[in-house]
Rosetta silent file (secondary structure, phi, psi, omega in degrees, C-alpha in Angstrom):
SEQUENCE: MAVISQDESGSAMQNDATALAEASAHLRRLSDYRTLMLASITHELRTPLTAILGFAEILLEFEKLTESQREFCEKIQNSGRQLQSTINLLSDLKNLRPDGSESVVHEFSPGSALRESCAAVSRRAEKKNVALHCNIDDADCSVVSDESQVRQVLFNFLAYAIARSPVGGQVTSRATVATNSDVLFRIDDEGEPVDLSGGLDFSSVGSDGEDPNLHQLGLEISRRLLQALGGTVTLENREPHGLSIAVKLPARTSTP
SCORE:     score description
SCORE:     0.000 S_00000001
   1 L     0.000  129.646 -177.847   41.440  -38.324  -15.459 S_00000001
   2 L   -73.282  140.742 -177.531   40.539  -35.547  -17.832 S_00000001
   3 L  -113.199  124.457  178.591   42.470  -32.289  -17.461 S_00000001
   4 L   -92.912  125.290 -179.137   40.731  -28.987  -18.247 S_00000001
   5 L   -76.470  163.299 -178.368   43.023  -26.347  -19.608 S_00000001
   6 H   -63.730  -35.031  178.739   43.016  -22.742  -18.451 S_00000001
   7 H   -64.482  -48.651 -178.941   41.674  -21.620  -21.861 S_00000001
   8 H   -59.793  -44.489  179.500   38.795  -24.095  -21.666 S_00000001
   9 H   -59.587  -46.301  179.218   38.012  -22.975  -18.133 S_00000001
  10 H   -64.325  -37.133  178.680   38.012  -19.335  -19.107 S_00000001
  11 H   -66.129  -40.926  179.147   35.829  -20.023  -22.153 S_00000001
  12 H   -63.322  -42.651  179.009   33.316  -21.861  -19.991 S_00000001
  13 H   -64.211  -39.645  179.399   33.175  -18.981  -17.510 S_00000001
  14 H   -67.959  -36.788  175.782   32.673  -16.514  -20.304 S_00000001
  15 H   -63.694  -41.955 -179.384   29.827  -18.633  -21.758 S_00000001
  16 H   -63.195  -42.239  179.966   28.224  -18.795  -18.314 S_00000001
  17 H   -66.883  -35.459  176.805   28.500  -15.023  -17.912 S_00000001
  18 H   -65.722  -43.893 -178.007   26.987  -14.452  -21.378 S_00000001
  19 H   -65.769  -38.580  178.008   24.073  -16.786  -20.603 S_00000001
  20 H   -64.351  -42.475  178.642   23.557  -15.037  -17.237 S_00000001
  21 H   -64.858  -42.511  177.372   23.507  -11.591  -18.890 S_00000001
  22 H   -60.491  -46.122  179.985   21.004  -12.816  -21.533 S_00000001
  23 H   -64.045  -39.891  177.379   18.716  -14.293  -18.801 S_00000001
  24 H   -61.617  -44.225  177.064   18.952  -11.055  -16.847 S_00000001
  25 H   -63.434  -38.442  176.890   18.037   -8.981  -19.881 S_00000001
  26 H   -63.817  -41.197 -178.988   15.097  -11.307  -20.584 S_00000001
  27 H   -67.721  -36.672  177.828   13.827  -10.924  -16.996 S_00000001
  28 H   -64.607  -40.234  178.394   14.104   -7.114  -17.295 S_00000001
  29 H   -62.230  -45.185  179.213   12.077   -7.248  -20.540 S_00000001
  30 H   -62.734  -39.923  176.897    9.416   -9.363  -18.821 S_00000001
  31 H   -64.009  -37.697  178.756    9.294   -6.921  -15.946 S_00000001
  32 H   -67.065  -41.966  176.986    8.838   -4.026  -18.388 S_00000001
  33 H   -60.166  -43.436  178.317    6.070   -5.938  -20.161 S_00000001
  34 H   -61.984  -42.357  179.441    4.348   -6.601  -16.808 S_00000001
  35 H   -63.056  -44.264  179.847    4.507   -2.942  -15.893 S_00000001
  36 H   -64.494  -41.317  179.622    3.035   -1.862  -19.231 S_00000001
  37 H   -62.882  -47.830 -179.324    0.317   -4.538  -19.017 S_00000001
  38 H   -63.039  -41.726 -178.984   -0.693   -3.590  -15.453 S_00000001
  39 H   -62.563  -40.095 -179.369   -0.729    0.099  -16.367 S_00000001
  40 H   -67.960  -46.155 -175.444   -3.019   -0.622  -19.390 S_00000001
  41 H   -63.617  -45.415 -176.759   -5.324   -2.914  -17.426 S_00000001
  42 H   -65.488  -37.668  178.583   -5.744   -0.513  -14.468 S_00000001
  43 H   -67.900  -45.133 -178.662   -6.470    2.382  -16.793 S_00000001
  44 H   -65.316  -31.224 -179.696   -9.061    0.491  -18.860 S_00000001
  45 H   -83.742  -37.442 -173.171  -10.823   -0.728  -15.727 S_00000001
  46 H   -68.196  -38.416 -175.462  -10.603    2.382  -13.596 S_00000001
  47 H   -59.710  -55.093  178.377  -12.249    4.773  -16.171 S_00000001
  48 H   -69.225  -31.570 -178.984  -15.632    3.006  -16.477 S_00000001
  49 H   -63.639  -39.441  179.050  -15.601    1.996  -12.773 S_00000001
  50 H   -60.195  -38.484 -178.931  -15.288    5.660  -11.709 S_00000001
  51 H   -70.186  -40.375  179.071  -18.399    6.466  -13.732 S_00000001
  52 H   -62.478  -45.112  176.986  -20.296    3.506  -12.225 S_00000001
  53 H   -64.406  -40.370  179.736  -19.422    4.477   -8.721 S_00000001
  54 H   -63.666  -45.432  177.485  -20.232    8.121   -9.358 S_00000001
  55 H   -63.228  -41.662  179.067  -23.718    7.334  -10.722 S_00000001
  56 H   -60.779  -42.152  179.528  -24.422    4.917   -7.863 S_00000001
  57 H   -67.851  -37.138  176.782  -23.536    7.612   -5.332 S_00000001
  58 H   -62.199  -44.687  179.054  -25.719   10.167   -7.061 S_00000001
  59 H   -61.125  -40.199 -179.102  -28.638    7.833   -7.026 S_00000001
  60 H   -71.631  -33.456 -174.477  -28.155    7.003   -3.358 S_00000001
  61 H   -87.030  -36.692 -169.500  -27.636   10.648   -2.277 S_00000001
  62 H  -117.454  -13.756 -175.748  -30.126   12.564   -4.426 S_00000001
  63 L  -101.021  149.836  176.724  -32.788   10.257   -5.785 S_00000001
  64 L   -90.263   98.214 -173.227  -35.925    9.047   -4.032 S_00000001
  65 L  -104.906  150.321  172.032  -35.460    5.287   -4.304 S_00000001
  66 L   -73.127  170.500 -176.920  -37.607    2.437   -3.081 S_00000001
  67 H   -62.918  -39.855 -179.381  -36.102    0.109   -0.511 S_00000001
  68 H   -71.902  -36.082  178.043  -35.292   -2.559   -3.115 S_00000001
  69 H   -65.714  -41.474  179.400  -33.749    0.065   -5.514 S_00000001
  70 H   -63.679  -37.229  178.170  -31.602    1.402   -2.715 S_00000001
  71 H   -63.242  -43.727  178.623  -30.499   -2.116   -1.858 S_00000001
  72 H   -63.249  -43.007  179.007  -29.521   -2.777   -5.449 S_00000001
  73 H   -62.408  -38.956 -178.243  -27.599    0.521   -5.690 S_00000001
  74 H   -68.111  -35.520  176.279  -25.734   -0.264   -2.451 S_00000001
  75 H   -63.546  -45.205  178.034  -24.741   -3.692   -3.843 S_00000001
  76 H   -58.179  -45.721 -176.930  -23.423   -1.955   -6.961 S_00000001
  77 H   -66.751  -43.440 -178.059  -21.504    0.515   -4.857 S_00000001
  78 H   -68.703  -40.306  176.026  -20.021   -2.077   -2.479 S_00000001
  79 H   -65.703  -39.436  177.557  -18.980   -4.390   -5.317 S_00000001
  80 H   -64.129  -37.375  177.531  -17.505   -1.466   -7.220 S_00000001
  81 H   -67.871  -36.515  176.594  -15.482   -0.369   -4.242 S_00000001
  82 H   -64.875  -42.426  175.590  -14.130   -3.859   -3.809 S_00000001
  83 H   -64.073  -37.847  178.375  -13.115   -3.917   -7.459 S_00000001
  84 H   -61.046  -39.429  178.570  -11.581   -0.430   -7.049 S_00000001
  85 H   -63.469  -39.470  179.646   -9.440   -1.783   -4.175 S_00000001
  86 H   -64.210  -43.662 -179.566   -8.241   -4.601   -6.471 S_00000001
  87 H   -61.347  -42.803  178.832   -7.446   -2.157   -9.205 S_00000001
  88 H   -58.316  -43.054 -178.625   -5.495    0.067   -6.795 S_00000001
  89 H   -67.280  -39.991  175.227   -3.454   -2.957   -5.713 S_00000001
  90 H   -58.175  -41.488  179.393   -2.710   -3.815   -9.379 S_00000001
  91 H   -65.964  -33.919  176.873   -1.502   -0.260   -9.841 S_00000001
  92 H   -65.980  -38.034 -176.977    0.733   -0.660   -6.814 S_00000001
  93 H   -57.451  -33.641 -177.705    2.210   -3.844   -8.175 S_00000001
  94 L   -73.898   -9.699  178.146    3.665   -2.120  -11.152 S_00000001
  95 L   -91.853   -5.298 -176.463    5.666    0.136   -8.817 S_00000001
  96 L   -84.733   84.834 -179.695    7.432   -2.795   -7.164 S_00000001
  97 L  -112.983  122.820 -173.573   10.706   -2.634   -9.028 S_00000001
  98 L   -63.646  -20.683  179.207   13.673   -4.166   -7.165 S_00000001
  99 L   -88.898   -3.259  178.359   16.116   -1.581   -8.518 S_00000001
 100 L    70.951   15.373 -175.697   14.006    1.261   -7.243 S_00000001
 101 L   -68.981  -14.519  179.188   13.892    2.844  -10.709 S_00000001
 102 L   -88.403   -3.687 -175.956   10.288    3.885  -10.292 S_00000001
 103 L   -78.152  135.995  176.407   10.985    6.102   -7.312 S_00000001
 104 L  -119.710  100.120 -171.861   10.698    9.849   -7.801 S_00000001
 105 E   -91.456  130.658  171.723   12.451   11.415   -4.807 S_00000001
 106 E  -155.463  175.993 -176.245   11.880   14.982   -3.720 S_00000001
 107 E   -89.423  135.966 -179.553   11.396   17.028   -0.528 S_00000001
 108 E  -156.688  167.366  178.287    7.897   17.151    1.039 S_00000001
 109 L   -88.093  122.991  176.986    6.087   17.430    4.370 S_00000001
 110 H   -64.599  -30.274  178.789    5.244   14.148    6.079 S_00000001
 111 H   -65.953  -39.919 -179.760    2.372   15.905    7.897 S_00000001
 112 H   -66.834  -40.677  179.070    0.797   16.930    4.542 S_00000001
 113 H   -60.991  -39.882  177.942    1.253   13.348    3.298 S_00000001
 114 H   -67.812  -43.735  177.000   -0.572   11.964    6.306 S_00000001
 115 H   -58.315  -44.810 -178.699   -3.361   14.551    6.028 S_00000001
 116 H   -69.292  -34.522  178.514   -3.928   13.816    2.360 S_00000001
 117 H   -68.329  -40.700  176.995   -3.933   10.037    3.054 S_00000001
 118 H   -62.256  -42.039  177.669   -6.464   10.491    5.820 S_00000001
 119 H   -60.820  -37.513  176.617   -8.613   12.551    3.486 S_00000001
 120 H   -62.467  -31.730 -178.410   -8.432    9.757    0.900 S_00000001
 121 H  -103.761    3.572 -174.051   -9.849    7.177    3.297 S_00000001
 122 H   -64.535  -33.104  179.461  -12.265    9.477    5.141 S_00000001
 123 H   -65.287  -37.498  176.303  -15.193    8.276    2.999 S_00000001
 124 H   -61.133  -45.781  179.011  -14.469    4.674    4.029 S_00000001
 125 H   -61.842  -42.354  179.143  -14.404    5.715    7.676 S_00000001
 126 H   -62.036  -45.318 -178.608  -17.669    7.641    7.317 S_00000001
 127 H   -62.416  -31.818  179.831  -19.433    4.718    5.693 S_00000001
 128 L   -96.720    1.850 -179.834  -18.418    2.426    8.552 S_00000001
 129 L    59.970   48.857  176.381  -19.086    5.090   11.239 S_00000001
 130 L  -115.247  128.272 -179.282  -15.468    5.034   12.370 S_00000001
 131 E   -78.047  132.257 -177.428  -13.999    8.237   13.721 S_00000001
 132 E  -115.923  119.476 -176.734  -10.721    9.104   11.974 S_00000001
 133 E  -113.910  134.780  179.802   -8.273   11.356   13.775 S_00000001
 134 E  -120.182  112.920 -175.408   -5.138   12.881   12.162 S_00000001
 135 E  -115.181  128.969 -176.687   -2.527   14.365   14.483 S_00000001
 136 E  -119.884  118.454  171.709    0.512   16.226   13.156 S_00000001
 137 L  -106.442  154.286  178.431    3.573   17.055   15.303 S_00000001
 138 L    52.601   52.310 -174.215    6.552   19.039   14.051 S_00000001
 139 L   -57.204  -25.135 -171.759    4.567   20.319   11.107 S_00000001
 140 L   -87.058   -2.114 -176.271    7.447   22.347    9.679 S_00000001
 141 L   -76.115  167.598  177.121    9.745   19.303    9.172 S_00000001
 142 L  -145.748  159.634  175.205   10.383   17.762    5.732 S_00000001
 143 E  -128.688  160.076  172.567   11.699   14.516    4.256 S_00000001
 144 E  -113.959  105.409 -176.854   13.321   13.590    1.020 S_00000001
 145 E  -162.175 -168.448  178.769   11.629   10.487   -0.435 S_00000001
 146 E   -91.118  102.369 -170.816    9.050    9.324   -2.888 S_00000001
 147 H   -63.600  -41.888 -176.832    5.885   11.168   -1.780 S_00000001
 148 H   -63.699  -41.968 -179.143    3.401    9.165   -3.922 S_00000001
 149 H   -69.867  -38.474  177.791    4.709    5.857   -2.558 S_00000001
 150 H   -61.710  -45.144  177.258    4.688    7.108    1.004 S_00000001
 151 H   -62.089  -36.304 -179.955    1.081    8.245    0.611 S_00000001
 152 H   -69.652  -36.032  177.651    0.151    4.886   -0.877 S_00000001
 153 H   -62.570  -46.532 -179.133    1.761    3.066    2.085 S_00000001
 154 H   -63.996  -42.608  178.948   -0.176    5.265    4.529 S_00000001
 155 H   -57.708  -45.956 -179.414   -3.372    4.817    2.546 S_00000001
 156 H   -60.400  -44.723 -177.843   -3.060    0.994    2.665 S_00000001
 157 H   -70.579  -39.681  178.845   -2.392    0.947    6.399 S_00000001
 158 H   -68.254  -40.868  174.830   -5.179    3.433    7.210 S_00000001
 159 H   -60.643  -40.212  179.175   -7.685    1.474    5.070 S_00000001
 160 H   -65.005  -41.960  179.664   -6.692   -1.706    6.848 S_00000001
 161 H   -64.083  -40.211  177.924   -7.116   -0.055   10.300 S_00000001
 162 H   -64.236  -43.340 -179.555  -10.563    1.189    9.328 S_00000001
 163 H   -62.266  -32.510 -178.688  -11.561   -2.229    7.996 S_00000001
 164 H   -75.926  -31.422 -170.433  -10.418   -3.810   11.311 S_00000001
 165 L   -72.843  142.271  176.448  -12.266   -1.311   13.534 S_00000001
 166 L   -70.200  158.054  176.777  -15.725   -2.003   14.901 S_00000001
 167 L   -58.396  130.887 -179.661  -18.669    0.149   13.930 S_00000001
 168 L    86.463    0.996  179.838  -18.551    3.307   16.125 S_00000001
 169 L   -84.523 -169.736  178.976  -14.822    2.777   16.837 S_00000001
 170 E  -141.249  153.164  173.475  -11.951    5.115   16.021 S_00000001
 171 E  -123.049  128.346 -178.745   -8.646    5.169   14.191 S_00000001
 172 E  -111.852  127.613  177.149   -5.919    7.532   15.328 S_00000001
 173 E  -123.491  147.390 -177.478   -2.976    8.512   13.193 S_00000001
 174 E  -145.282  141.795  172.714    0.065   10.584   14.083 S_00000001
 175 E  -119.250  126.968 -178.164    3.207   11.896   12.372 S_00000001
 176 E  -134.325  168.463  176.272    6.217   12.734   14.525 S_00000001
 177 E  -118.241  126.830  178.791    9.974   13.283   14.081 S_00000001
 178 L   -76.329  168.256  177.898   12.473   11.142   15.984 S_00000001
 179 L   -56.729  -33.973  179.039   15.687   12.486   17.526 S_00000001
 180 L   -88.743   16.501  178.249   17.679   11.251   14.582 S_00000001
 181 L    72.348    2.069  168.793   15.328   13.123   12.181 S_00000001
 182 L   -62.294  150.001  178.333   13.601    9.918   11.032 S_00000001
 183 E  -100.338  137.188 -179.026    9.869   10.360   10.528 S_00000001
 184 E  -116.272  123.176  170.725    7.525    8.147   12.504 S_00000001
 185 E  -108.331  132.772 -179.869    3.921    7.437   11.467 S_00000001
 186 E  -127.578  132.179  179.389    1.702    5.654   13.967 S_00000001
 187 E  -128.353  116.406 -179.635   -1.795    4.300   13.238 S_00000001
 188 E  -110.817  136.152  176.379   -3.876    2.868   16.092 S_00000001
 189 L  -124.619 -178.353 -178.372   -7.220    1.067   15.689 S_00000001
 190 L  -121.716   28.213  177.988   -9.671   -0.612   18.055 S_00000001
 191 L   -78.805 -177.669  177.787   -9.992   -3.996   16.290 S_00000001
 192 L   -69.159  150.091  177.132   -9.358   -7.424   17.629 S_00000001
 193 L   -62.866  153.788  178.037   -5.771   -8.490   18.457 S_00000001
 194 L  -116.963  160.210  177.633   -3.831  -10.383   15.864 S_00000001
 195 L   -77.945  107.882 -177.222   -1.401  -13.262   16.162 S_00000001
 196 L  -108.491   11.906 -176.188    2.114  -11.829   16.004 S_00000001
 197 L   -66.487  -24.121 -178.972    3.916  -14.894   17.359 S_00000001
 198 L   -94.564   17.669 -179.207    5.298  -15.712   13.962 S_00000001
 199 L    84.878 -158.857 -177.252    6.781  -12.288   13.447 S_00000001
 200 L   -81.317   81.112 -179.248    5.735   -9.845   10.740 S_00000001
 201 L  -117.324  105.060 -174.958    3.594  -12.192    8.658 S_00000001
 202 H   -74.669   -3.803  174.193    0.828  -10.338    6.848 S_00000001
 203 H   -72.616  -12.118 -176.190   -0.896  -13.605    5.888 S_00000001
 204 H  -106.686    7.457 -174.236   -2.270  -13.752    9.450 S_00000001
 205 L  -117.735   45.982  176.860   -3.643  -10.220    9.660 S_00000001
 206 L   -65.845  170.147  178.633   -6.872  -10.401    7.761 S_00000001
 207 L  -123.384  148.483 -178.623   -9.839   -8.151    8.574 S_00000001
 208 L   -75.347  142.355  169.161  -13.415   -9.045    9.356 S_00000001
 209 L    88.948  -14.970 -178.388  -16.206   -8.184    6.930 S_00000001
 210 L  -130.502  167.040 -178.646  -13.921   -7.600    3.873 S_00000001
 211 L   -66.436  111.603 -177.509  -11.850   -9.790    1.590 S_00000001
 212 H   -63.677  -29.354 -178.369   -8.766  -10.565    3.695 S_00000001
 213 H   -61.996  -37.705  177.463   -6.706  -11.444    0.649 S_00000001
 214 H   -63.528  -41.831 -179.096   -6.918   -7.847   -0.594 S_00000001
 215 H   -72.602  -38.139  177.645   -5.753   -6.407    2.666 S_00000001
 216 H   -63.733  -42.391  178.307   -2.896   -8.963    2.959 S_00000001
 217 H   -65.591  -44.070  178.515   -1.727   -8.027   -0.538 S_00000001
 218 H   -60.786  -41.125 -179.961   -2.015   -4.333    0.207 S_00000001
 219 H   -65.645  -42.704  179.646   -0.046   -4.677    3.430 S_00000001
 220 H   -66.599  -35.206  175.379    2.690   -6.760    1.703 S_00000001
 221 H   -63.588  -43.699  178.771    2.920   -4.199   -1.102 S_00000001
 222 H   -60.717  -41.788 -179.014    3.243   -1.453    1.516 S_00000001
 223 H   -63.524  -39.738 -177.382    6.027   -3.383    3.283 S_00000001
 224 H   -72.669  -39.252  174.866    8.022   -3.840    0.049 S_00000001
 225 H   -56.421  -43.836 -179.360    7.512   -0.172   -0.908 S_00000001
 226 H   -66.497  -37.327  178.702    8.880    0.810    2.484 S_00000001
 227 H   -61.225  -42.569  179.281   11.840   -1.506    2.060 S_00000001
 228 H   -63.392  -27.806 -179.797   12.647    0.198   -1.249 S_00000001
 229 L   -93.160    4.592  179.376   12.501    3.574    0.529 S_00000001
 230 L    82.572   10.882 -178.136   14.713    2.437    3.416 S_00000001
 231 L   -99.791  179.224  179.932   11.795    2.361    5.885 S_00000001
 232 E  -139.713  161.002  172.534   10.362   -0.228    8.243 S_00000001
 233 E  -137.090  141.584  177.782    6.992   -1.209    9.690 S_00000001
 234 E  -131.439  146.604  173.117    6.155   -2.930   13.003 S_00000001
 235 E  -114.897  142.952 -179.923    2.908   -4.184   14.383 S_00000001
 236 E  -146.962  131.266  178.162    1.991   -4.325   18.072 S_00000001
 237 E   -72.597  141.890  178.107   -1.204   -5.359   19.864 S_00000001
 238 L  -101.447  159.279  177.341   -2.571   -2.666   22.134 S_00000001
 239 L  -106.287  137.159   -0.766   -4.159   -3.057   25.548 S_00000001
 240 L   -81.233  -15.029  177.653   -7.011   -3.750   26.165 S_00000001
 241 L  -157.096  163.945 -178.236   -7.695   -4.099   22.436 S_00000001
 242 L   108.842  166.911  179.850   -6.576   -2.755   19.079 S_00000001
 243 E  -125.963  140.450  176.607   -3.506   -2.836   16.849 S_00000001
 244 E  -112.834  127.984 -178.727   -0.762   -0.267   16.541 S_00000001
 245 E  -110.824  119.875 -176.399    1.035    0.093   13.186 S_00000001
 246 E  -114.184  120.203 -179.513    4.388    1.964   13.378 S_00000001
 247 E  -113.454  121.721  175.120    5.983    3.137   10.091 S_00000001
 248 E  -113.138  132.237 -176.374    9.525    4.625   10.239 S_00000001
 249 E  -125.732  128.630  176.657   10.910    6.489    7.274 S_00000001
 250 L   -65.793  152.448 -176.844   14.433    7.901    6.950 S_00000001
 251 L   -62.757  -26.993  177.992   14.715   11.658    6.615 S_00000001
 252 E  -137.658  124.749  177.551   16.414   11.140    3.288 S_00000001
 253 L   -85.926  128.035  175.987   15.895    8.138    0.919 S_00000001
 254 L   -70.363  144.415  179.116   18.995    7.073   -0.972 S_00000001
 255 L  -102.584  145.826  178.913   18.627    6.905   -4.742 S_00000001
 256 L   -68.001    0.000    0.000   20.022    4.069   -6.872 S_00000001
């Protein structure tokens, strides 16, 4: 039977540690390349798309179009918005860093974050004839976290709630402060119930009328962003219909 000396064992462990460090460095470089690539792609796509959507909206709002011309412009606008949603998700992906190094933590008002997120999705709600309500309790409170990521989380959940809601329905959002100073965001819609028997599985919460894969990706990104910020999200079916999304955020996010 071969006997391994202590020196040989130590040398093998050192070689393994060196290989592991090199592999880790390689993965970090790949992650940096991914972030740079996604940033470049989203910038190159967003700039011309903004112009396309802007001109389409001008034509629809201010020009006297024939029925067929209006139909073509609406197709351009709807396809452009779907592409815009995809670009926004790509932009979110570059912020998913496991070490939290992309977080910029500062003090801000959760009520203002919710109001701005509601304003960002108001056009979607208007287009679908969905009433959007924003209620702010304890307006003077503040949290210490990454405001841009919190707003992106709220935007994704609000957009999902609007997509789920029937025409003529309503989405209600509220920001409150718990007794332990945690911030609670609640978003209620009037869509169909979802199957929650398997736990929090966003692969089963698609929306009617829009690409479900985009919403699933957006919700999963939001969940991971919340995890990085120390927050949580829970889903609960409402009676007699609708879904309630509860987002809890700590009053202060720890920094790495």
